[in-house]
N, C-alpha and C positions, 0 to 999 in steps of 0.2 A: 630448659634446665635439666631435664632427665637425660637428654641426649648427651650433654656434657658429662654427666655422671657415668653413663654407659661407656663413653670414650675413655674416661679415666680408668675405670675398672678393667677395660680391655688392655690398656697399657700395663696395668699391674699384672694381668694374666701373662703377658709376654715376658715381663721381667722375672716373675717368680716361677714360671713354668707350671702353673696350677690353674685348672679350669674353674672359673668363678661364675660364668654366665651360661645360660641355656635359653635360647629363643629370646634374647634381649632382656632376660630377667636374672636376678641373683639366684644362685642355687642355695637354698636355705631349708633345713639345716644342713650342715656338712655331711656328706656321704663319702666315706673313704677318703680319698685324696682330692675330692672335688667340693667346691662350695665354701661357705662361711657359716659360722655359728651366730654371728652378731654383726649388725650394720648400724652405724650411727652417722649423723650428718649435722653440719651447721650451715647457715645460710647468711650471705651478705649480698644477696642479689640486689641490683639497683642501688648500690652504695650503702646497704644496711638499713636498719630501722631508724626512721627519722621522726622525732616527736616534738610537739608543742606542749609546754607545761604552764600551768597557771596556779597561783596561790594568793592568799590575802596579803601577807607581809613578805616582801622580797627576800629578806634575810632570815626568815623563819619557815613558814609553811611552803612558800614557793621554792626555797632552797631544799627542803626535804623532798618536794616533788621532783626536783632536778636530780637529787641523789638517787631516788627510786628509779627514775628513767635511765640514768647513766649506768646504774648497777645492773639493769636488765639488758644492757648492751645497746642502748639507743644513742643516737646523736641528738642533743637538745638543740633544736633550731632557734628557739626563742623562749624566753621566760616572761610571762605576763603577770603583773601583780597589782593589787588595788592601790598600793602606795607608790606605783610607778609615776615618775614625774611627767611622763608624756600624757597629753590629753587623750581622752577616750577615742576621739576620731582618728588620731594617729595610731593608736594601738589596733583599732579595727582595720585600718588600712594595711598595717603591717601583717596582721593575721591573714587577710585576704590574699596577700602576695605569696604566702607560704603554701606549700603543698605537702603537708605532713602525712605520715602513715597512721598517726594516732595522736590523741589529745589526753593529757592527764590533768584533771582539775582537783585541786585540794583547797584547804582553807578552814580555819577555825578549829579549836579543840571541841571535843564532844560536849554539848551543852553550852557552847560559846556563841560567837557571832554567826548570824545567819544572813544579814543584809548584804555584807560585802561578798559573800560567796555567791549569792543570787545575782548580784551585779556583774560578777565575772561571767556567770552562765549566760546572762543576757547579752554581754559583749560578744561572747563566742557565737551565740545564736545570730546576732546581727551581722557578724563577719562571715559566717557560713563558709569556712574553708573547705576546699575540695581535696579529695585524696590524691596522692601522687600516682598510685598504681590502680589501674582498672577504672571502669565507668559504671554508673548505674547502681552503686551500692553506697550505703551510709558510712561515713567516717567513724571509726570506733572512738568512743570517749569513755575513759575510766574516771569515775568520781570516787575520790578517796579523802573526803572532807568531813565536816561536822555532820554526824548522822541525823541530827535534828533538821538539817537543811535539805534532806533528800527530796522531799515532795516538792517544795518550791523550786528547787534546781531542775527537777524533771519537767515541771511545768514551763519554766523559762526556756529550756532547750526545745520543748515542743516537737519532739520526734525528728529533729534535724540531724541527730547523731545516732549511732548504734550505742545505746547507753548501757553501761555496766557499773555496778556499785561494788566496792570492796571496803573493808574496815579502814577507818581514818588513819592517815599517815602520822598524825600527831594527836592521838586521843587525849593526851595531856601534854603540857609544854615540856615536861621533864623527860619525855620518852618518845622515840620514833618507832614506828611499826611499818617498816618498808616491805617486809616479806610478801604479804598478800597482794600488794600493788605490783610488785615485780613478777609474781607468779601469773597474775592476770595479763600483764603485758606480754609475757611469753606465750600464753595460750592464744591471745588475740593475734599475735604476730604469726603463729603457726597456722591457725585455723581460719583466719579472716584476711589478714593483710597479704601474706605470701600465697594464699590460695588463688590470688589473681595472676600469679606468674605461670606461664605455660609449663605443663608437666609437673607442677608442684604436688597436686593431689596424689599422683602416682608415686612420687618420691616419698611422700608421707607413709604410704603403704609399705614401702621397703624398710623404713627406719624402725628400729626396735626401741627407740627412746624419742621423746619429743624433739623436733628440730628446733635449734636455738639460734639466735643471732650470734655470729662469730665472736664479737667482743664480749657478749654475755657469757659465753662458754669459757673464754679465757679467764674472765673474772671468777667464774665458778671453780676453775682449776686452782687459781691462786688461793681462794678461800679454802679449798679442800686441803692443800698442802699446809697452809698455816694452821688449820684445825687439827689435822692428823699428827703433825709434828710439834704443835704447841709453840710456834715461832712467829716472829714478825717478818712479813715478806713484802717486798716492793718489786713490781714488775713493770716494764715499759716495752711498748711495741711502737717503733718509729717507722712510719711508712712514707709513701711519696707525697701524700696530701695531709695526713693527720698523724698525731702522736697520742697514743692512749697510755695512761698511767694507772696502774692498779696497786692498791696497798691494803694490807691488813695489819693494823696496830691495835693492841689491847682488845683483840677479837672483833674489831669493827672494820668492815670492808668498805672501801671507797674506790670509785673509778671516775676519771675525768677524761674528756676528749678535747685535745687542743686542735681544733678543726683547721687552723691555718698554719700549722707548724709541721712541715714535712720536708723530704729531701729531694723532691723533684717538682711536682706541680705547685707546691707552696713554698719552695725554697726562697723566693724573693720576699715572701712575708716574714721569713725568719730574719733575713737581713734588715728589713724595715723595722722589725720589732726590737732587735738587739743593737743595731748600729754597726758600722764598718769596723770601728775600733775594737769592739768586743770579739768580732770574728778574727781580726788580724792578731790579737794577742795570743792565739794558739798556733800561729805559724812560726816554725823555727827558721825562717828566712825572711828577707825583705821583699815586699811586693807593693806595687802602687795601688791606690784605691780604685782607679779606673780599671785596672787589670782584674782585680778581685770582682768588681761589679759585673764585668763582661763575662767572666767565667760562670758566675751564679746565674746570669740571665740566659746563657747558653744552655745550662742544665735545665732551666725552666722550660725552654722552648723545645728541648730534646730530652724529655724526661727518662727515656729508656737507655740513654748512654751511660757508660761506666768509665771511670778514670783510666787513662791509657799511660800515664807517666806517674812517677812517684810524687812529683810536685802536685799534680791534680788530685791524687789520693789524699795528700796532706790537707789540701784546701777543703775537700769534701768532709773529711773527718773533723776539721775545725768548725765547719758549719754545723755538723751533727752535734758537737758538744754544746753549742749555743741552743739548738732546738731542744735538746734533752733538758738543759738547764731551765729554759723558759717553761717547758711542760711541767717540770717538777714544781716550779714556783706557783704555777696556776693550780696544781694539784694540792699544794699546801694550803692555799687560800680557800679551797673548797672542802678539803677533808678536815673538818673542824668539829669541836664539841658543839652541842646544841646551843643555839643563840636564844636568848630570851628566858633562860633558866635562872632562877634565883639561887645564889650561892652565898655561903658564909665567907666573908673575906676579912683579912687584916686591914689595918688602916692604910698600909702601903699599897695593898692590892686594890683598894677602892679607887685609887687614882690611875690604875693600869687599864687603859682603854681596850687592851687586847685580851683581858682576862676572860671575857665572855666570847665564846666562839674560838678558843685557842686551837691551833692546828694539832692534829693527832699524829702527824708525821714526825717521828723522833729518830733521827739518823743514828744516834748512839744506841738505840734499842733494836736497830735493824739487824736481823740474823742472815737473811738471804736477799741478794739483789740480782734479779734476772733481766737480761736484756734480750730483745727480739727485734726483728726487722733487718733488712738487707745490709745496712751499713754496719750493724753489730754482728749479726749471725754469719755474714759472708765476708767479714774483714779478712784480708789475705793472711794475717797472723792473729792468733788468739790474743797475744799480748796487746795488739792494737785495740781490740774490743775491751780488754781489761782496763787499759789506760783511759779510754773514752768514758767508761763507767765511773772510774775514780775521779776524773776531772769534772764531769758533768754533775754527778750526784754527791760527791764529797762525803762518802760514808765515814762514820766515826766509830772509834772503838775497834771491835773485831767483827768483820762481815765477810760472809762467803759470796763470791762473785760467780755468775754463771750466764750462759747464753743458751737460748732455745735454737738449736742448730737447724732443725727441720720444720719449725713452726707446727708442732703437733699439739700444742696446748689447747686449741679450740676443741679438737676431737676428744682429747683426754678429759676436758671439762664435761662433755656430755657423757662420756664413759663413767665418770665419777658418780653420776646419778644412779648407775646400775651397780658398779663395784668400785667404791672409793679406794680400796686396797690395791686392786689391779691398776687403776689409773695412777696411783702414787708410784707404784713399782716401775711402770713403763716410763713415767715422767722422769724418774731419776736414772734409769738404765739406758733408755734409748732416746730421750728427748733432750735432756739437759746435758750440756758440756760444762763440767765444773772447771772454772778457770783457776780457782785457788781461793786463798783467804787473804784478806787485807787487814793489817793492823795500822790504824791511823789515830794517833793521839790528838786530842783537842785542847786548845788553850794558847795563851800568849807566850811568845818566846822570841828572842833576838836571833838573827842568823848565826849559825854555828853553835848555839847553845844546846845542851843536851835536853831532849824531850823525855826520853824514857830509857831505862836499861832493861833489856829483854834477854832472859835465859831460856834456851830451848833444849829439850831432851826428847829422846825417842828416835824418830827417823832422822832428826837433825839434832846435833849436840853442839851448841855454840853460845857464846856470851856476846851480846851486841849492844853498843851504845848508839842509839838513834838520835841524830842531831837535826836541828831545824834546817830544812832545805834538802834533806837527804831523801832519796827514793831508792830502795834496795830490793833485789829479787834473790830469794834463796831457793835452792832446788828442793821442792817437796812435791813428789810425783802424785799422780792420781791414785787414790786409795791408800796413800800414806798419811800418817797422822803424827803430830808432835805435841808435846806439852809445853806451853809458853807461860812463863812467869814474867809479867810486865810491871815494872816499878816506875811509875811516872815521877817526874821531878817538879818541885814547886807546885804551881796551880794547874798543872797538866792533868787531864782526865782521860782515862781509857775505858770508862764504863762502870767503875766502882766508886767514883767520886774523886774530887780534886786531890791529887797527891796520894791516893790510895792504891795499893798494889792489887793486881788482878791475876788470877791463875785460870787458864782456859786451854781447852784442847783445840788445836787448829788442824784443818784438813787441807790436803794438797789438791793439785789440779794440773791441767795441761800447761799452765803458765808457772805456777808455784806459789810460794809464800811471799807476799808483797809487804814491805815495811814502808809506809808512807809518812814521812816526816816533813811534808811540805806545808803543814799548818792547816787549821780550819778556822775561818775560811781560807781557801787555797791562796797562797801568796805567789803571784806572778810578777816579776820585775817589770816596771813601767818603761825603763830605758831600753831602746831597741836591742842594743848589743848584749846587754845583760839578759834580756828576755830570750834571745836566740840561744845564748850559752846555756841558760837554765833548761829550756825546752829540749835542746839537743842532749844535754846530760841526762835528763830524765828518760828520754826515749832510748838512749843507749843502755841505761840501767836495766830496762825491761826487754832489751833486744827487739824493739818495736820496728825499726827500719834498718835497711842495709847501711853499711858504713859510708858508701859513696853517695853524696848528696844529689838529689834530683836525677837519679839514674833510672834504669829500666825498672819495671814493676817488681815487687818483692818476690813473686812466685817464680821469676826467672833466675833468681840468685841461688847461691849454694845453700845447702841445708843450714838451718839456724837452730838456736837452742830450744825453740818452742815449736816443733813440727806439728802440723795438723794430723789428727788421726786419719788413717786410710779409710776410704769409702765415705768420707763426709760430704763429698760433692762441692767442696769449697777450695779455694786456692788455685783454681784453674783460670780465674780472671780476677781483676782488681776491683774491689768495692762491691761486688754482687754478681748475680747471674744475669747474663744477657737475655 
């Protein structure tokens, strides 16, 4: 591990012409034009932190345990609960087949049940799972349950785990206390789990801040931005095997990992989960099902390949839309208010089964949507990334769109523990590429009917009638702003309530100001010819693809209305870096 870091720093030395190493070690602190003042690091060695979580009630304490683990940057391999429908022997067999890095045990409010928590501990002791990394050391177990159950739980585990106690995740039903468990998971990951990796102890000596799991650091950066700016943020990182979604709504942070939704190793799982028809609805041309399946399977068995033709690029971006949409749906199901909490309700609400545990994800309240991962960050044109985000997430009202062009968020997340202001400044100036602002009315309307009248002043002066089915792009450059007065028609909502006008400042970007009148939920014609016509018209509106269909890759064409900033390191190939 340390060898890899030294090699990377050596490359940075060559690129910047600055001496950073002496005798294989970082020069710290900076002396003249040599060395660095600060070094931080994240780690996803061996596929990242993998955890087993357990709780008494699957939809309550076990769910809180999963939230704590996911928020700490872990992949939750399995959730065990007392009310699991599987018999105990099946649960024990499942645990034995897992090789987690850590276990999180929760259950019972303080002063509540003890029996069920002890039964879970006995099940874990009987299964005796072995750690994934290293040999001859005890698997860490964090107990974050009923404090009254501490002693019998320790006796049940009987020294089979490296036992640690933290305050209860759910001290009372009405409140979650995830912070102490997340902090302990970070500490154990750094000092115990990753200490088994070669060279890791030496790397810890280099670092000026605790080393964090990479997804946990990304989540911390999302939290920092939401807190510092007082906004709601949704971030997504789509990779080859997994897709992570991070959100902060109403000050509450949530993270989910869609472990089988990715663009290479897991691409066939995306097709299996969504179906051929849902992928094909994004293609602005006709293609046989067998051709589509073959292309997807080729990508799975050759995961490092990138699209070589425009048609291949469109297929890949169609699949990406479905992967992102599926990941968002899973995130909505998990990012909910606390279940089991008693609430005062009206008579109509008493019959609403979704009132308890309602999702916190409110797309109308979303201020900033950030995309990351090769298919988004390295799309040949920024307008392609913008359209993928609009199609997959369907933001409502007024939302800023951005991509993390160089995947700096993990390191900035660690930096935010030292200097939140510095992390936020670098995040906006060097990490984020602002695509622009999207205005997307929500509500029912027939094709061609007016959704809203929009008056713009400032960098743009215009009066626009946005109709159902329209997608329009207005030139609003990076660092430019305009004042928008949006007057929705009928029962249409743009964030102030149905039919109520809203005045808001909108910011530009490398794409511009996007007016999305395609409806929420997004309306795609079912008839093939109409679908192709609509998708082609929308792509042309944003300057997404060259005019010639299925031609050479976009980066080989003439300059387009949305050029990539110089020095970005993208646009040299289609769909990502080789």
